[in-house]
N, C-alpha and C positions, 0 to 999 in steps of 0.2 A: 504495501498498498503506498502511496505516495507520502512523504514526510508534507508535514504543514508549516513553514518556517514562521517566526516571526514577521520577515520580510519577504513579500511574495504581494502576487496577483498583477491589476493592473496600475502600471505606475505610467501616465501621460506627459510628455517631454513637452513642457508648454511651451508657446510661441510666444514671443515679447510684443503684447499689441505695443503701438506708439500711435501719437496722434502728432499732425505735420510740423512740428517742433522740436521732433525728437523727444519727447518726456513718455511716460509710461501712460499708456489710456486706460484711467481705473473702471471704465465703464465695463470697458471690453475684459479687463481681468474678473471682473465678477462674472460676465456673462460663459465665459468660457470654463473660470471654476468650477463653476453651477453646472455646465455638460458637464465636465468632467467623473464631478462627485454624485450626479443623478445618477450616471450613468455606470457604476463600481468600481470607478478609477481616484485613483488619489496624484496631483499634479508634481511634476517635476520639473521646477521654476531653472531659469539660467545652466540652460545648458547647452549642445548645440544648435536643438531646433530652435532655441530662443536666443541666439544671435550672439550669445553673452562674451566671444572674443572680441565683439565690436563695440558692448554697450559701457558708458560710461562709470563710474562708479558711483554715484548718484542714482542714475536710473535700476542699478543692481538694488541700493540700499531701497531705495523704494517701493521695488518688486517684494521685495524681502519682509517688509514691512507688512504692505498689503497683503502680502498671500496669507501671512498669521491670521488676518484679522477678519479675513472674510473666509477662511477655510472651514467646513462642515465639524464641529463636535466628534471628539473622538477618531478625525481620522488624520493619518499622516502625510507631511510634506516633506519632498526631498530637493534640495541644492544644490547647482554647481558651482564647486570652489575656485574651480580651475585657472592657473595665470601661469603666464610664462617669470614671474618672479614668487618664489614659495612662501616670503614672510607675506605677500600680498596675500596667497590663497588661505595661509594661517589665520591672518586678521579677517577675512571675511568670513571664514568657517567660524570663529570667536562672535563674529557680528550676527552669524544665522543662527547661533545658539541660544546669542542674549536675546533674540526676538522670539523663539519658539521653534523655529525648524528642527524637523528631526531626524535629519539624513545627511549627510555631506556625500559630493561624487564629485572625485577629479581623477583628470584623466592624466599623464603625462605634458608635461610644458614641449612647446612643439618647434623649437630652433635649432639647439644643441642636440647631435645624434648623442645619446646616452649609451656605456657600459652596463649591461644586466646589474652589475655590482653599486652604478650607481644610478638605477631606476628603482631596486631595492633599497639601498637608502634614502631614496625619497619620499618614497610612501610611506616606510617606517618612520620619517622623521615629522609627516604630516597625521600620521596614524597615532605616532605620540602627544602632538601638539594640538589635535583639532579634537574639540568637548565634545561630542557626538559620533554618534557610530558615522564611518568610511565607509564608502562603497568606492571598488576600485575601476577606469571607467577606460576600457580600451576600444580606442578608435582610429586605427590606424590611417583609414582614407586623412583625417586632418593633422596627427602628428607624425606620422611615417613610420612609424615603429609599433609592431605588433608584439605585446610583452610575453614573453614564452610562460608556460602555462606551469611548467616546473616552478619558475619565480614564482608567479600568482600562485601558486598551491604552498610555498613557502608562506606568500605574505598571509594567506586566508587563516595561519594558524595565530596571527598577530590579535589580541581581545579586543583589539578596537576596532579591524576592519572586518566588516559583516556578509559581505557580496563584492559581487563583479557584476556591472551592465558589460557584454560583450557585446559591438556594434561592427565584429572583424566576418565578411562574407565567407564562411569558411567551413564546410561541411564535417573534416576532418578536424579542426578543433572544436566544434558542436559535439561531436561525438564524445572527443575524448575528456572535457570538462563537465559533462555531465556523468562521464563515469567516475571521476574526482569529487564530485560533491552532490549528486543526487541524494544521498544519502546522509549528506553531512546537515545536522539539526542546527549548525553554529555559522550555517553558510549557506548564500544566497546566490544563484545564478538567477541574471535577467537574460532574455536577448535582446536584443538593438536591431534586429533584422527581420523586417516585417515578412519577407515570402519565406520563413520558414518558424514562422510561429506554432502552426500549428504541430508541424513536428516535435518541435520542441516543446512545447507541452505535456507530449504524450510521450516522451522518451528521459523528462525527468525535470527540468527548467520549472524553476520557482513561480514565474512572470514576464509579464513583456515591458516594452519600451518602446510603442510605436510612433511615430509623428503623426500618423493617421488620427490616433484617437484624441485628436484635437477636433474635427470635425465627426467623425461618427466612434465614440468610444463603446457604444453598446456591443460594435462587432466584437470589440476584444472580451469584453465582460463576457459574452455569452461563449465568445472559443473557450476560454477559461472553464467556464461552469461546463460546459459540454464535455472537455477533457475529463474534468473531477469526476463527470457521470460517464466515463468512459465511450460519447456517444460521436464515434468517429467522423459518421456520415456526417454530421451538423458540424464537427468543428471544420471539416474542407469546403462545406460550403460556403462557409465565414472566413476561412482562407482562400476560397475565392474571391470573393468581393473584395476584401483585405488589396490583394494584387491588383486584382481590376483597377481599385480608385488609386492603390500607389502610382499605378503607370500612368495617369492620368496627370498628375503632376510630380512627378519624380522623373518618368521615360525622358532619355534623351537629352535632360539639363543638368548641369555640376549641382553641386550641393547647395549652394545659392540660390541660384535660380528656383531651385526645386523649393527652398523654404518660401521664395514671394511667392511661387503660386500655389501654397497651400495657403498663404494668407488670403490671398484673392478670392479662392474657393471657400472661406471662413466668411470672407465680405459677404458673399453670394447666399450665407445662411445666416447674418445678422450679428455675427460675433464680434469682428475686431473691422480695420479698418485697414490698409493694405501699404501703410509706410514701412519701409525697413531701415534698419539704423547702416549711414554709410561704411563700407564702398559697397553692400548690397545697395542693388535698384529696386524697387518695384515693375512689375509686370504692367503691358501698357497697356490701351483699355483694346486693343484687337487680341491681344494675349489673352484678357481676363476674359472676353466675351466669349473666345477660343474654346477656355479653359471650360467655363459654365457650360456650353453646348455640347461637350463631349461628356460630361458628368452627367446630366440631367439625362443624356441618350441612355448612356450605361444604367442608369438607374430606373429606367423606364424598362429596355431591357429583364434586369434582373429583378425587376418589379418592387425597388427600393423608394425608399422616400426620402428628399433632403430635410432632416429640421429645420425650422424656421425661426431664430430668436429675437423678439423684439427690444 
């Protein structure tokens, strides 16, 4: 029987909704959080999907404070603390703890190529200094480094490292990860690879971190329930819907372009506006119209509907 660990389930990597002067859009945050909480998920702010690498500190701190004030009672909050400066990451983690964030998430700095010893020392230093539980985030698409699984397994025994979020698209790595940690009650595995969500759940992953969850959190919550009930047919149908939606805003786009496309689709649902933090740019009107047509066509074919938030 699959272990039910403390850190599990649907963790949605929230976009950072912005105003036209690049400040945090408070009204949009409340809508996005309601969408996540009401469909079985919890938010993860200041991650890759949240454009964290481009956000000034005042926006980050504003988001942290607002997130803790509008969360639903008893629900967790995850926050990214990643920076190229170790001291800045530690300081942000302490601010997160002061405001009531439950879990910190950190990937490697993305400038210097590091040795395995440097990687190990970096995360151990973070774990020793961060006053809340820490999740190690592996995302080679932005850091250009894949954290070795043997090294990550060593780190998993640190008392303050409680899990990993893995966004590396590697079938062997996923299989080997679940062999290592599926039966570890003290260490959770979250998958950030949308196309393998159902497979991961049925083979031992503890949770999902899908960017598409900003728009359709219900797909992944239902997928998790289906996996818990061993309903493979239902889970695979939900995986199909996830793949189709992901293709609309991610297909043939760079990572930053896909985030702009996601915000555009979220605007069509009334969740946020399309402003991006520079250097990323929002989609054009023509691109926005094309995205909406593609999504509506897909929803019609699959007999689904797009929730509208006023």
